[in-house]
N, C-alpha and C positions, 0 to 999 in steps of 0.2 A: 315242738310248739304246736298246739292244737288250735286250728283256726276253722271257722265255719266254711262249709262248702255247699252252697245251694240250699240252705235251710229255708223252709217255707214257714211263714207266720212269725210272730214276735218271739225271738229267742234272745235272752239277755246276752250282752257281750261277755266273752270269756275274759279271764285275767290277761291273757296274751293280747287280745284285741284291744282292750282298754290301755294296755301298756304301749301298743303301737301308736294309738292316738295321742297319748301323753308324750311319747317320744317326738312325734311330729310337731307338737306344740312347743317343745323346748330344745330340740337337738342343736340348734344353732348357737345356743349359749355355752356349749361345751368346748373343750380344747381340741377335740379329736375331729378328723374329717368324718363326714357322715357315713361313708362306706365302712370305715373301721368301727365306728360306733355301732352300726347295724350288726356287724359280725360279732362284736364283743357282747352286746346286750341281748341279741336274739338268736345267735348261733345260726343265722341264715345267710345265704349268699345275697348279694344286692338284688339279683333278679328274683329270687324267692320272696324277699321282703316286699318288693314293689308289686309283685303278683298278689300277695296277701293284702297289701295296702289298697290296691285298686279294687279288689273284691270287697274289702271292708267298707270303703267309703261309698259304695253303692247301696249299702244296707240302711234301712230306716232306723235300725237300732243304733248304729254309729251316729247317724244324724241326731237322734234324740240324746245320745250320750254327750256329744260335743259338737253342737251345730256350727260354731264359728270355725273350728278346725276343718270339719268335714266340708263345709261350703267352700272354704279357701282352697282345699285340696282338689275339689271337683272343678272349681274355676281354673286352677292352674293346669289340670289335666286336659280340660276342654280347650284351653288356649293353645297348649302344645299340640293337640290333635289338629286344630284348625290350621296352625302354622305348618305342620308336617304335610297335611293333605292339600293345603293351598300351594305349597312348593311343588308337590307332585303334579297338581292340576296345571300350574303355570309352566312346568317343564314338559308336559305331555304335548303341548301344541307347538313346541319348537322344532 
């Protein structure tokens, strides 16, 4: 699976990148657990998939391709980060 790594400037999404965004739009409608669907569809481990996804949703090209999905994924990622770091900060003073 060929995915972008640090491209500068506007580069169209690859077929794999577009497929990841489509998968994020629809995976919940399937019968399979998400981890299994990721392995079957993309031949990636879950960690590899999320690394590629997080890099992808930071790109302007992904935002232009599917703004609703990308914005939703960014919000979810930001919420998880705030929760994670909030818990660390709360626990540090104890």
